[in-house]
N, C-alpha and C positions, 0 to 999 in steps of 0.2 A: 084374222088375216095379220091385225097389228102385232098381236101377239106372238103369232108366229114368227113376223118378222124381227121382233124384239129378241126372242130366245136365240134365233139365228145370229144376230149381233153379239150378244152375250155371250156365245158360244166361240164366236171367232175371235172377239177381243179376249176372252180367257186363254183360247188356245195360243194367240200371240205372244201375250204375256207367258205362258207356261213354257213355250218355244224358247223365247229369251232368255228367261230363268235357265232353263236346261244349258244353252248353250254358256251361259256365264258361269257356270258352276260345273261343267263337264270335267272329266277327270282327263289329265292329258300329260305326257312327259315332253311335251314340246317345249324345246329351249334353243334360243340362237346363241351361239360362242363364240365371241368375235376376240381375235387376238391381234397385236401390233408386232411385226416382226422386230429383229435386234437393229437392223439398218435405219430404222424410222424412230426408235425409243430406247437410244443408248444410255438415258436414265429414265428413272420411274417417272410417269405422267399422271395428273389428275386431271378429270373433267368429266363430258358425259359421251357415253356411247350409244349410237343410235342404230336402229335396222328398219329400213322401210320396205313395203312391200307394194307391189304396183301391177295392174294388169298390162302395161306398155313400158317398154324402154325408152320411149321417145317424148319428152326428155328423159334424161336420167331419173329414177326415182328419187333422188334427194331432191331435184328442183319439182317434183310434184307434191311436196308437202306443203300444205296451206292449211287456213282455218276450215276448208270443206274440202281439202285434198286428200291424197292416197293415206292409207293407214302407216302408222308409224310408232314407235316404243323407245325409250330411253332409261340408260341407268346410269348413276352416277360410279365414278371411279377414284380411288384414292391411292396414289402411287402405284398405279400399276405397272408391272416390269415388262419388259419384253419375253414375248411367249405366254404369259399369264392371260386369262381369257376374261372378259367381261361377258356376264352371262344375263340373258334377258329371259325371264319365265314369263308364266301367266300373272305374276303378281305385280308387274308393273303395269300402273296405267297407262294407255295410251290413246291416240286418236285417229278417227273417227271411232275406231273399234277400241274398248276399254282394256279387253286383254286379248293376249295372242290366241286363246282358247276360242275366240269367237270367229277365226278365221274360217271363211267357207273353204272346203275342199276345193282343190283346183291348181292348174299352174299360174307360177307368178314370176316376175322378174324381182329379184331381192337387192339390197344394198345395203353395206354400214357405214356409217360416218362417225367420225370420232371428232368432238369439240373440245379444245384445250382450255384449260383455265389456268389462271394466273395466282400465284400466292401474292395479295396485298396487304402489305404492314403499313396499318393507316395511321395517320396522325393522330386520331382518338384513340388509340391503343388497340382496336380490334385487328384481328388477323381474319380475311375472307378471301375466298376463292371464287373467282369469277372470269367470264371469258374477256379477255384484252382486247379492245378492237383493233383489227388491223387496216382500218381504214377502207373497211368494208360496209361499215354500216350495222354490226352486231347481227351478223346472219351467218350463221355455223354451216349453212350449204355450201356456202364459197368465199370462206375467212380464209386468208393465207396463212399456211401452217396448220390447218386441219388436213385430217386423213381421212381417205374414202377407198374403199373397194371396188374391185371389177362388179359389173353387173351379173347376176347369175340367174339362169333361167332353172326355176327350181318346182316340183310338185309339192303342196305341203297339204297336210288332214292332220287337225290337232289331235285326232282318235288314235292314229297310227305312225305319224311321224314323231321322231325323238328328237335327237341334236342336230342341228344344222350347224356348220363350220363356215366361218367367214374370217377374211384377213384383210386388214386395211393396208394397203399397198402403194396408194398414190398420195402425194403431198399438196395440196392447192397453193399456187406459185402467188406472189406480190400482187398486189393491184396494180394495174396501168393506169397511171393517171395521165389525163389528156393533156398535149401538150397546149401551151400558152398560144394565143393570136391577137393578132392587132386589137379587138374589141374583149378578148376573154383572157383573164389574167387569174391565176390562183396564188393563194399563201398558205402557209400551215406552220404554225409556231408551237413550240413546247411549253405550255403552261406552268410557270413555276408555283401558281397558288394552286392548283390541281395536282401538280407532281408532287407537290410536299404533302397535301392531303390523303392522296392514295398511296403514297410511297412507292409510285413507278412512274416512268414517263407518261404524261397525258398530253394529246396534242389537241388543238383547236386550229381550224382552217376557214377559208372563204373562198368563194367562186367571185371574181368581182367583173361584170358585164360595164365596159366604159362607153360613152356616148359618142356618137359621129361629131368628129372636131377636136376631140380631146387632144390628139397632138399638134393641131394646129392652131389651137388656142390656150397656149401654156400659162398665160397668167388669169385664167377663168377658173374659178371653185363652182362645185356642183351641188346642188341637193342629192341625197341619198336615200334609194329605198331599201331596205332590208326585208328579204323575202323569206319566211321560215317556212319549215315543214320537217319532212323527213330526210335522211342523210341521203345527199347526191352531189356528186361533182360535177354534174352539168350545169350549165349556164343559169342565170335566172331567166324566169318567163318563158324557158323552152327556146331561148336564142339558139340559134344554128341548127334547129330541127326542120328547116324548111318551110316554116309557118309563114304567115302575113307578117308577124312582127319583124322578121329578118329585115324585110325590104321598108318598113315603116321606120324600124330604128336609125337605120343608115339613110333615110331619105329625109325631105325639107318639112318645115313647119310641125315637128315632132318635139317633145319636150325632151330636153337633155338631163338626162339622171346618171347617176352612177347607181346601178343595182347590184345589191350584195346578196350572196347567198351563204348563209353561215353553216359551216360543218363542227358540231359538236357531241359526236358519239361518245356515249358514257359506258361504264362496264356492266350497266343494266339493259341498255335500250340504244335505239340509232340515233337519238338524241337525248339532251339533259334536260328538256322543256326549259333552257334558260334561265333556270332560276336557283336558290340555293336551297339545301334540304340537306337533314344530318345523315342520310344513307346515299346519297348521290354524290353531296360535297357541292364548292361552293361556286357551281358552274355559273351562278349570273354575277358574282362578282368577277370571275375570270372574263366572261365576256365583254363586261363593260369596263374594267380596268386594265385589261392586256389586249385582248382580240380587236374592239373597235377604235382603242387609241393607236392601234399598230396601222389598220386599215386607213383611217383618218390621217398618219403620218406619212402613209406611201402613195396616197392617192389625194387628187386634190377634190376633198369633201369640205362643203360648208359646216364648220363644227359648231352648228347651233341648233338648238332643239327644233325650231320652226323647219328645218330642211332635213330633218331625219324624219321619215316616215316608215311605217310598219304594214305588211301585209303577211296572208298566208290563209293556209286551208287545213281544217280538221285538226291535228295536232298543231300545225301551223298557226291554224286560226286561234288556236287558244294561248299559243305563245306571243301571237302579235297582240292579241287584246291585254294578257297580263301584263306584258312588258309596259305598254303603253299605261296601265293603271300603277303599277308598282314603280314607275319611272315616269311621271307625269309631265318633271319639267325637262327629261332628257329627250322625249321624242314628242314630234308634233302632230301626230294622228296617226288612227291604225284603219284600215279596211279589212276587217277578219272574215274569213268565210266558214260556216259550218265548224263553229270553234267547238272542240272538246269540252263537257261538262263545265259551263259557267256556275254553275250550281247544283250541289250535289243531292238534288231532290228527284234527280235521274243519272245514273252513271251506266248509261248503257242496260236501261231497264231497272238498275238497283237503287232503291231510295235509302240512302243510309240513315236518313233519320227516322224513318218508320219501319223499316223491313227487318225482321230478325234474321232471314236469311237469304244470301245473295242468290240461291238458284231458285227459291219458290215464293210466291206469294202465300201468306196463311189468310185464308178466309174462314175464320173459326174451324167448321169440320171439313174445309176442302184445303188442298194444297195444289197450288197451280204453277206450272213451271214458268220462270220468268224469262221472256223473249230478250235476248241479246242483238238480233240483227233482223230486221223486217224488208220485207219486198215492197216497196212503194206503191209499185201499181195495184197490188192485192190487199196489203197489210198483213200477208202470209208471214209466219214466222220460219226463218232461214236458218236461224242457229239460236239454240236456248244459250242461258247464262252458263249453266251446268256444262254444256258441249264446248263452249269456247273456253271455259276456265280448264277444263279436261287438256283441251289442246294446248293450253299453256303449260300445265303441269307436265306434260310428256315431253315439251321443250327444255323443260328445266324446274328442278326443285328450288327452294328457298329464293323464289322471285328472280331466278337467272333463266328465264324463259326469252328474255329478249321480245315480249309481248306487251301489250296495250294495258291490262290490267294491271299487271305485274310493276310496270314503270309508274301508274298512276299511286300505287301503293309507297313504292320507293320513293318518289316526289312530294307527295300530299300528307304521306304519313310521317310516325315517329319511329327512331331507331329502336331495333330489338336487343336484348342483353347479349346475342351471340354476334352481334355486329351488321347483321343484315337487317333490313327494314322490318318493321313489324307488321305485319298483314292485317287487313282491315277485316277480312275472313278468311275461314278455314277452307284451304282449294280444295279440299276431298270432300267435306260435308256442306260446306257454303255456310256456315252459322257465324254469324257478324258479332264480332268483339266489341260491345257498346263501348269499352273505354277508349277504343281508337278513334271514334267519331267525332269527339269534340277536337282531336288534333286536326283531322282533315278540315273541320268546320272553320277553325279558327287562323289555318294558315293560307289555304289554298282555295276555298270556296269564294269564287270572285265577286260574284252578287253580295254575298256576306261582308267582305272585304270593302267595297264602296259603300254599303250604308254605314259600317263602322267608322270609314274615315272620310266620309263626304266634304265634311265640313274644314278639313286640311288639303284635299285632295282635288276637289269638285273645282274649285276656280282655276286649276291648271288642266283640268280635261275638258273643259268647255269646248264644244264644236270637235272633239277627236275621237269620238269613239263612233264606227259605224260597223255594223254586223249584217251579215247576209245570210240565210239558213233557209232549206227547203221544210215545208211544215209535214212532210212525211220522210224525215232524214231517215236512213237506214239502218243508224245507231241511236235513234231518239235523241240526238244532241239539241233539237228544237225546243225541248220542256225546258233546259237549263237556260235557254236564250230567252224564252218567254218569261222567266222569272227574273233573268237581270232585267230585261227593259220594263216590266211592271215597276221594280225599284226605282230604276233610273227615270221614268216617267212621272215619279212623285217627287223628285229632286226641286228645290227651290232655294233661291240664295247661294249658289247659282243652278240654273235648270241645266241638264246637261247637254243640251243642242246637239244631240247627236242624231244617228238613226239607226232602225231595225228594219231590215227588208226581208219578206218571206215569199219563198216560192209556192204558189198554190199546187198541190199534189206532186211537188218535187222531193227528189232525195238528196242523197249526201253532196252530189255534184253539183248543186244548182250554183247558178251564177247568171245574175240578171245583166251582167255587161261583158264586153270582151276585154282582153288584155289591154287593147289600146285605147278602149273607153276609161278603163281605170285609172292608167298612167296620165290620161289628160285632166281626170277628175282630181288626181294627187296634185298635178302641177298647179291648176287653178286653185286649191286650197293653200299650197304653198305661197304663190304669189300674191293671195288675198292677206297671208298671215307674215308678209316678210314686214320686218319692222321699218318705219321710216329711216330712209338713208342705207340702207342695205343694199348690196349689186343684185339688180335682174338680167343680167348680162348671159346667164346660162340660157336663156329663151331664145337663143339664135337660130 
């Protein structure tokens, strides 16, 4: 009985593998051919053309693209003239279907989108083509100036369908920036530092949330909370969304902060990670030498370290932690939630120090897929590393995906000979380049940085580092956090005197306190560390 069951399982597994292999290698003449009309391309354009297929047209297919979303494919085009066609064939890698040859026969809604690239003649002598952010946060699906087609309903069968023609006929309009209010103000400046580096105008911005009584207390200066995270024009901490914070912020007996959310989209991602790197540029310098001084000039911020505190989650968690560590005398404390890898022993499943391949763990005779995203409640794999990276590859080659793994390579890694970043691993095969590992380790592995520089930075970090993470983080970020805590707990002369808090069986969204509790905690920290003689009248 056992042998019969085993043979049946082996037969089914073999059949599945054979069927998948057949689909991937099926002969097909299917192609998508997309053109841009004369009216929308008076001059040749460079960029990436996408085609998306979906089972529903609500929302539009382009808005259904995501890590686990509907299938899409892209192809790079250079100097495409009006009337010429961008052609997508079975050779282009897509996601979640690798090839258009794998499309099951059926009726679909299809749409094409063209993502414009800009020529950057950088100060380092390199010429590169990337998407110039239009204040949308590196999102080709809604970036102003990008082009898209009408949605069409069409039957597709890779075995019989040949050419499918599409024309992009619509242009995405500019972003509408919300108007300022009594409490919420916005600024946007052209960065001289970044514009000189990139050879194109580069802008930085901030959304500022003012405290109750700011206008009626003109002589009071306030501590500042810098909330970091992905690009957003919304107010810090969700103010204005009708949550409880709205009434608390305007009410009595609540800490009076100036809260700031920074916008720093770069040509690779919706934010720059607020540090300097050879591929992304001197964003750390620009933020600290241009943007923050401008904020502190326009608004009544206390311009001292004890009154500047940081917070953020995920990407913002890494930024807030890294900025505190890299600028220990500029900031007075960080409360970082589920930070991106603080130690590169687990970069969403990849151990850059031990693994030879970013897609598979090699165990002598076995090759096991590396999980990228897990479901906390079950531990099951939601997305493998290969699937996640093929999704990024479908979004853009040469690291132009605007996605997570690519921006880590752009920020943490060295510059390549072609002017783009030199990747840690091959996006198609997953093979890790061991020559790149030391650069990552020496520059932006926060755990390593702390160990190597503790004697000089430690005295300025005492009591300032506070980290929160679920012990079943979706993206396995808890492992880098564990390693960082382990080192910090060994520190002496001085001891770091911070805190690490873990949520049992909690995932990426773990937060042990409300925003109200967080802000009160920050206020108490600032009051405790206010130097003698400095005013505390902001606590009215």
